[in-house]
MIDOSE-1310 file (N, C-alpha, C; in nm, 2 decimals, decimal comma, always signed):
residues 169
mier	+0,08/-0,12/+0,00/+0,00/+0,00/+0,00/+0,09/+0,12/+0,00; +0,05/+0,22/-0,08/+0,13/+0,35/-0,09/+0,09/+0,44/+0,02; +0,19/+0,49/+0,10/+0,16/+0,58/+0,20/+0,13/+0,72/+0,14; +0,03/+0,79/+0,19/-0,01/+0,92/+0,13/-0,01/+1,02/+0,24
ievv	+0,02/+1,14/+0,20/+0,03/+1,26/+0,29/-0,08/+1,35/+0,23; -0,17/+1,40/+0,32/-0,28/+1,49/+0,28/-0,23/+1,63/+0,29; -0,24/+1,70/+0,18/-0,20/+1,84/+0,17/-0,32/+1,93/+0,13; -0,34/+2,04/+0,21/-0,45/+2,14/+0,18/-0,37/+2,26/+0,14
psrs	-0,35/+2,29/+0,01/-0,28/+2,41/-0,03/-0,36/+2,54/+0,01; -0,28/+2,65/+0,02/-0,35/+2,78/+0,05/-0,43/+2,81/-0,08; -0,53/+2,90/-0,07/-0,61/+2,94/-0,18/-0,53/+3,00/-0,29; -0,43/+3,08/-0,26/-0,34/+3,14/-0,36/-0,25/+3,04/-0,43
nlag	-0,22/+2,93/-0,37/-0,14/+2,83/-0,44/-0,21/+2,71/-0,49; -0,34/+2,70/-0,47/-0,42/+2,59/-0,51/-0,40/+2,55/-0,66; -0,42/+2,65/-0,75/-0,41/+2,62/-0,89/-0,27/+2,57/-0,93; -0,17/+2,63/-0,88/-0,03/+2,58/-0,90/+0,00/+2,45/-0,85
fvaw	-0,06/+2,42/-0,73/-0,04/+2,29/-0,67/-0,11/+2,18/-0,75; -0,23/+2,21/-0,80/-0,30/+2,11/-0,88/-0,23/+2,09/-1,01; -0,18/+2,19/-1,07/-0,10/+2,18/-1,20/+0,02/+2,09/-1,18; +0,09/+2,10/-1,06/+0,20/+2,02/-1,03/+0,16/+1,87/-1,01
avkq	+0,04/+1,86/-0,93/+0,00/+1,73/-0,89/-0,05/+1,64/-1,01; -0,11/+1,69/-1,11/-0,16/+1,61/-1,22/-0,05/+1,56/-1,31; +0,07/+1,61/-1,30/+0,18/+1,56/-1,38/+0,26/+1,45/-1,31; +0,22/+1,41/-1,19/+0,31/+1,32/-1,11/+0,27/+1,17/-1,13
qpkt	+0,37/+1,09/-1,12/+0,35/+0,94/-1,12/+0,42/+0,89/-0,99; +0,36/+0,82/-0,90/+0,22/+0,77/-0,90/+0,13/+0,89/-0,89; +0,01/+0,87/-0,94/-0,09/+0,97/-0,94/-0,13/+1,03/-0,80; -0,15/+1,16/-0,80/-0,20/+1,22/-0,68/-0,35/+1,23/-0,70
rsvg	-0,43/+1,24/-0,59/-0,57/+1,25/-0,61/-0,63/+1,33/-0,51; -0,75/+1,38/-0,54/-0,83/+1,47/-0,44/-0,90/+1,37/-0,35; -0,89/+1,40/-0,22/-0,96/+1,31/-0,13/-1,07/+1,39/-0,05; -1,09/+1,52/-0,08/-1,19/+1,60/-0,02/-1,18/+1,74/-0,08
lgvi	-1,26/+1,83/-0,03/-1,27/+1,96/-0,09/-1,14/+2,04/-0,06; -1,05/+2,05/-0,16/-0,93/+2,12/-0,15/-0,82/+2,03/-0,08; -0,84/+1,91/-0,06/-0,75/+1,82/+0,00/-0,69/+1,73/-0,10; -0,56/+1,72/-0,11/-0,49/+1,64/-0,22/-0,40/+1,54/-0,15
avaa	-0,42/+1,41/-0,18/-0,33/+1,30/-0,13/-0,21/+1,29/-0,21; -0,10/+1,31/-0,16/+0,03/+1,30/-0,23/+0,11/+1,17/-0,18; +0,16/+1,09/-0,27/+0,24/+0,98/-0,23/+0,36/+1,03/-0,14; +0,39/+0,95/-0,04/+0,50/+1,00/+0,06/+0,63/+1,02/-0,01
elfp	+0,66/+0,94/-0,12/+0,79/+0,95/-0,19/+0,79/+1,07/-0,28; +0,67/+1,13/-0,31/+0,67/+1,25/-0,39/+0,67/+1,38/-0,31; +0,64/+1,37/-0,18/+0,63/+1,49/-0,10/+0,76/+1,57/-0,10; +0,88/+1,52/-0,09/+1,00/+1,60/-0,09/+1,02/+1,67/-0,22
eipe	+0,95/+1,63/-0,33/+0,97/+1,69/-0,46/+0,88/+1,81/-0,48; +0,78/+1,83/-0,39/+0,69/+1,94/-0,41/+0,77/+2,07/-0,40; +0,75/+2,17/-0,49/+0,82/+2,29/-0,48/+0,78/+2,37/-0,35; +0,87/+2,42/-0,27/+0,84/+2,48/-0,14/+0,74/+2,59/-0,16
allv	+0,75/+2,67/-0,27/+0,66/+2,78/-0,29/+0,52/+2,74/-0,29; +0,49/+2,62/-0,34/+0,35/+2,57/-0,34/+0,30/+2,52/-0,20; +0,39/+2,50/-0,11/+0,36/+2,46/+0,02/+0,34/+2,57/+0,12; +0,39/+2,69/+0,09/+0,38/+2,80/+0,18/+0,23/+2,83/+0,21
garv	+0,19/+2,83/+0,33/+0,05/+2,86/+0,37/-0,03/+2,73/+0,37; +0,02/+2,62/+0,34/-0,06/+2,49/+0,33/-0,06/+2,42/+0,46; -0,16/+2,33/+0,47/-0,17/+2,24/+0,59/-0,13/+2,10/+0,54; -0,03/+2,04/+0,61/+0,02/+1,91/+0,57/-0,02/+1,81/+0,68
dgqp	-0,11/+1,71/+0,65/-0,16/+1,62/+0,75/-0,22/+1,69/+0,87; -0,29/+1,80/+0,84/-0,36/+1,87/+0,95/-0,27/+1,98/+1,02; -0,14/+1,98/+0,99/-0,05/+2,08/+1,06/-0,01/+2,19/+0,96; +0,01/+2,31/+1,01/+0,05/+2,41/+0,92/+0,20/+2,38/+0,87
yvpv	+0,22/+2,40/+0,74/+0,35/+2,38/+0,69/+0,44/+2,50/+0,73; +0,56/+2,47/+0,78/+0,66/+2,57/+0,82/+0,77/+2,56/+0,72; +0,80/+2,67/+0,65/+0,91/+2,67/+0,55/+1,04/+2,64/+0,62; +1,13/+2,57/+0,55/+1,26/+2,53/+0,61/+1,36/+2,64/+0,57
pvpa	+1,41/+2,71/+0,67/+1,51/+2,81/+0,64/+1,64/+2,75/+0,60; +1,71/+2,81/+0,50/+1,83/+2,75/+0,45/+1,94/+2,81/+0,54; +2,00/+2,73/+0,63/+2,11/+2,78/+0,71/+2,24/+2,79/+0,64; +2,33/+2,88/+0,69/+2,46/+2,90/+0,63/+2,54/+2,77/+0,63
gppd	+2,52/+2,69/+0,73/+2,59/+2,56/+0,74/+2,58/+2,51/+0,88; +2,48/+2,43/+0,91/+2,47/+2,38/+1,05/+2,59/+2,29/+1,09; +2,62/+2,28/+1,21/+2,73/+2,19/+1,25/+2,69/+2,04/+1,22; +2,78/+1,96/+1,20/+2,76/+1,82/+1,16/+2,68/+1,74/+1,27
dvve	+2,69/+1,78/+1,40/+2,62/+1,70/+1,50/+2,48/+1,75/+1,53; +2,43/+1,85/+1,45/+2,29/+1,90/+1,47/+2,20/+1,83/+1,37; +2,09/+1,78/+1,43/+1,99/+1,71/+1,34/+1,89/+1,82/+1,30; +1,87/+1,83/+1,17/+1,78/+1,93/+1,11/+1,64/+1,87/+1,10
llgv	+1,54/+1,93/+1,16/+1,40/+1,88/+1,15/+1,33/+1,96/+1,04; +1,31/+1,89/+0,93/+1,24/+1,96/+0,82/+1,09/+1,97/+0,84; +1,04/+2,09/+0,82/+0,89/+2,11/+0,83/+0,84/+2,11/+0,97; +0,92/+2,12/+1,07/+0,88/+2,13/+1,21/+0,91/+2,27/+1,26
yqpp	+0,81/+2,32/+1,33/+0,83/+2,46/+1,39/+0,95/+2,46/+1,48; +1,04/+2,56/+1,46/+1,15/+2,58/+1,55/+1,15/+2,72/+1,60; +1,15/+2,75/+1,73/+1,15/+2,89/+1,77/+1,27/+2,97/+1,71; +1,25/+3,10/+1,69/+1,36/+3,18/+1,64/+1,48/+3,19/+1,73
aedt	+1,59/+3,21/+1,68/+1,71/+3,22/+1,76/+1,70/+3,35/+1,84; +1,78/+3,36/+1,95/+1,77/+3,47/+2,04/+1,82/+3,60/+1,97; +1,90/+3,59/+1,87/+1,95/+3,71/+1,81/+1,86/+3,76/+1,70; +1,74/+3,69/+1,67/+1,65/+3,73/+1,57/+1,57/+3,85/+1,63
ptav	+1,56/+3,97/+1,56/+1,49/+4,08/+1,61/+1,34/+4,05/+1,61; +1,27/+4,08/+1,72/+1,13/+4,06/+1,73/+1,05/+4,19/+1,72; +1,11/+4,30/+1,75/+1,05/+4,43/+1,76/+1,05/+4,50/+1,62; +0,96/+4,58/+1,59/+0,96/+4,66/+1,47/+1,04/+4,79/+1,49
saet	+1,12/+4,82/+1,40/+1,20/+4,94/+1,41/+1,12/+5,07/+1,40; +1,17/+5,18/+1,46/+1,10/+5,30/+1,45/+1,09/+5,35/+1,30; +1,19/+5,32/+1,22/+1,18/+5,36/+1,08/+1,07/+5,29/+1,01; +1,04/+5,17/+1,04/+0,93/+5,09/+0,98/+0,80/+5,15/+1,02
vets	+0,79/+5,19/+1,15/+0,66/+5,25/+1,19/+0,64/+5,38/+1,13; +0,74/+5,47/+1,12/+0,73/+5,60/+1,05/+0,69/+5,58/+0,90; +0,76/+5,49/+0,84/+0,73/+5,47/+0,70/+0,59/+5,42/+0,68; +0,54/+5,32/+0,76/+0,41/+5,27/+0,74/+0,30/+5,38/+0,77
aeqt	+0,33/+5,46/+0,87/+0,24/+5,57/+0,90/+0,23/+5,67/+0,79; +0,34/+5,70/+0,72/+0,34/+5,79/+0,61/+0,26/+5,73/+0,49; +0,28/+5,60/+0,47/+0,21/+5,53/+0,36/+0,06/+5,52/+0,38; +0,02/+5,49/+0,50/-0,12/+5,47/+0,52/-0,20/+5,59/+0,55
gvpe	-0,13/+5,70/+0,59/-0,19/+5,82/+0,63/-0,25/+5,82/+0,77; -0,23/+5,71/+0,84/-0,28/+5,70/+0,98/-0,18/+5,75/+1,07; -0,21/+5,84/+1,17/-0,11/+5,89/+1,26/-0,05/+5,78/+1,35; +0,07/+5,81/+1,39/+0,14/+5,71/+1,48/+0,06/+5,71/+1,61
rtst	+0,06/+5,59/+1,67/-0,01/+5,58/+1,80/+0,06/+5,65/+1,91; -0,01/+5,74/+1,98/+0,06/+5,82/+2,09/+0,02/+5,78/+2,23; -0,07/+5,68/+2,24/-0,11/+5,64/+2,37/-0,01/+5,55/+2,43; -0,02/+5,54/+2,56/+0,08/+5,45/+2,63/+0,01/+5,32/+2,67
pdgg	+0,09/+5,21/+2,69/+0,02/+5,09/+2,73/-0,03/+5,09/+2,87; +0,01/+5,19/+2,95/-0,04/+5,19/+3,09/-0,16/+5,28/+3,10; -0,24/+5,29/+2,99/-0,38/+5,35/+3,01/-0,39/+5,49/+2,96; -0,30/+5,55/+2,89/-0,32/+5,68/+2,83/-0,43/+5,68/+2,73
plpp	-0,49/+5,80/+2,71/-0,61/+5,80/+2,62/-0,56/+5,79/+2,47; -0,64/+5,72/+2,39/-0,61/+5,71/+2,25/-0,65/+5,84/+2,18; -0,57/+5,87/+2,07/-0,61/+6,00/+2,00/-0,73/+5,97/+1,92; -0,81/+6,08/+1,89/-0,93/+6,07/+1,81/-0,89/+6,03/+1,67
lpes	-0,98/+5,95/+1,61/-0,96/+5,91/+1,47/-1,01/+6,02/+1,37; -0,94/+6,04/+1,26/-0,99/+6,13/+1,16/-1,12/+6,08/+1,10; -1,20/+6,17/+1,05/-1,33/+6,14/+0,99/-1,31/+6,04/+0,87; -1,19/+6,05/+0,80/-1,17/+5,96/+0,69/-1,16/+5,82/+0,73
aysd	-1,13/+5,79/+0,85/-1,12/+5,65/+0,90/-1,25/+5,58/+0,91; -1,36/+5,65/+0,91/-1,49/+5,59/+0,92/-1,56/+5,58/+0,78; -1,64/+5,47/+0,76/-1,71/+5,45/+0,63/-1,83/+5,55/+0,63; -1,89/+5,57/+0,51/-2,00/+5,66/+0,50/-2,12/+5,62/+0,58
davp	-2,14/+5,48/+0,60/-2,26/+5,44/+0,67/-2,23/+5,41/+0,82; -2,12/+5,45/+0,87/-2,08/+5,43/+1,01/-2,18/+5,51/+1,10; -2,21/+5,44/+1,21/-2,30/+5,50/+1,31/-2,22/+5,53/+1,44; -2,22/+5,65/+1,49/-2,14/+5,68/+1,61/-2,20/+5,62/+1,73
lpea	-2,11/+5,58/+1,83/-2,16/+5,52/+1,95/-2,22/+5,63/+2,04; -2,32/+5,60/+2,12/-2,37/+5,71/+2,20/-2,27/+5,75/+2,31; -2,27/+5,88/+2,34/-2,18/+5,93/+2,44/-2,21/+5,88/+2,58; -2,10/+5,84/+2,65/-2,12/+5,79/+2,79/-2,16/+5,90/+2,88
dpag	-2,24/+5,86/+2,98/-2,29/+5,96/+3,08/-2,17/+6,00/+3,16; -2,13/+6,13/+3,16/-2,01/+6,17/+3,24/-2,03/+6,15/+3,39; -2,15/+6,16/+3,43/-2,18/+6,15/+3,58/-2,17/+6,00/+3,62; -2,19/+5,91/+3,52/-2,20/+5,77/+3,55/-2,33/+5,73/+3,62
hqcd	-2,33/+5,61/+3,68/-2,45/+5,56/+3,75/-2,42/+5,56/+3,90; -2,49/+5,63/+3,98/-2,47/+5,65/+4,12/-2,56/+5,56/+4,20; -2,50/+5,49/+4,30/-2,57/+5,40/+4,39/-2,66/+5,49/+4,49; -2,78/+5,46/+4,50/-2,87/+5,53/+4,59/-2,84/+5,51/+4,74
hcgr	-2,78/+5,39/+4,77/-2,75/+5,35/+4,91/-2,62/+5,41/+4,96; -2,51/+5,41/+4,88/-2,38/+5,45/+4,93/-2,32/+5,57/+4,85; -2,38/+5,61/+4,74/-2,33/+5,72/+4,66/-2,21/+5,69/+4,57; -2,17/+5,56/+4,57/-2,06/+5,52/+4,48/-2,10/+5,53/+4,33
tfgs	-2,01/+5,57/+4,25/-2,04/+5,59/+4,10/-1,99/+5,48/+4,02; -2,06/+5,43/+3,92/-2,02/+5,32/+3,84/-2,03/+5,37/+3,69; -1,95/+5,31/+3,60/-1,95/+5,34/+3,46/-2,06/+5,29/+3,38; -2,13/+5,19/+3,43/-2,24/+5,13/+3,36/-2,35/+5,09/+3,45
argl	-2,47/+5,07/+3,40/-2,59/+5,03/+3,47/-2,57/+4,89/+3,52; -2,50/+4,81/+3,44/-2,48/+4,67/+3,48/-2,39/+4,66/+3,60; -2,28/+4,75/+3,60/-2,20/+4,75/+3,72/-2,27/+4,80/+3,85; -2,36/+4,89/+3,83/-2,44/+4,94/+3,94/-2,53/+4,83/+4,00
naht	-2,59/+4,76/+3,90/-2,69/+4,65/+3,95/-2,61/+4,54/+4,02; -2,49/+4,50/+3,97/-2,41/+4,40/+4,03/-2,37/+4,45/+4,17; -2,33/+4,57/+4,19/-2,29/+4,63/+4,32/-2,41/+4,62/+4,41; -2,52/+4,67/+4,36/-2,64/+4,67/+4,45/-2,68/+4,53/+4,50
rqah	-2,68/+4,43/+4,41/-2,71/+4,30/+4,46/-2,61/+4,24/+4,56; -2,48/+4,27/+4,54/-2,38/+4,22/+4,63/-2,35/+4,29/+4,75; -2,35/+4,43/+4,75/-2,32/+4,51/+4,86/-2,44/+4,55/+4,95; -2,55/+4,55/+4,89/-2,67/+4,60/+4,97/-2,78/+4,50/+4,97
tdse	-2,74/+4,37/+5,00/-2,84/+4,27/+5,01/-2,94/+4,28/+5,12; -2,90/+4,35/+5,23/-2,99/+4,36/+5,34/-3,09/+4,48/+5,32; -3,06/+4,57/+5,23/-3,14/+4,69/+5,20/-3,25/+4,66/+5,11; -3,36/+4,73/+5,12/-3,47/+4,71/+5,03/-3,45/+4,81/+4,91
g	-3,50/+4,77/+4,79/-3,50/+4,86/+4,68/-3,41/+4,81/+4,58
């Protein structure tokens, strides 16, 4: 029996993958909607560009980086996720942020992660049929029993049920 590997190509690569698959011997075949069974011995011959974004036997395909030259004692795991090396930059540079802000016309984010207010969006950011949210009540919702203020009616109701169980009303 021929071992088969099920490949679900990405939408953008589906036509190219099918074109490759119909030329192969032994034949590949469709086993479901967008699922192609490839003989195990043919799998290494699939062009990597066709596998980018694909799912292979239910797992996302991870492209194999071409190393400069791994040491001889290192076993290379093909198609298996490997975390990036510590020297790989993970943050976006300030130049990239400035460039993308210039290209998109969206101002750079000026709020802070510790709770600073977000800047208002320009009118061009909204579609023509957008409906604005109602303004929040600046006074909030005040408890009749203790005078504490809450940002929502739901918060006030929860407080009243929990803190004032012995009070009527």
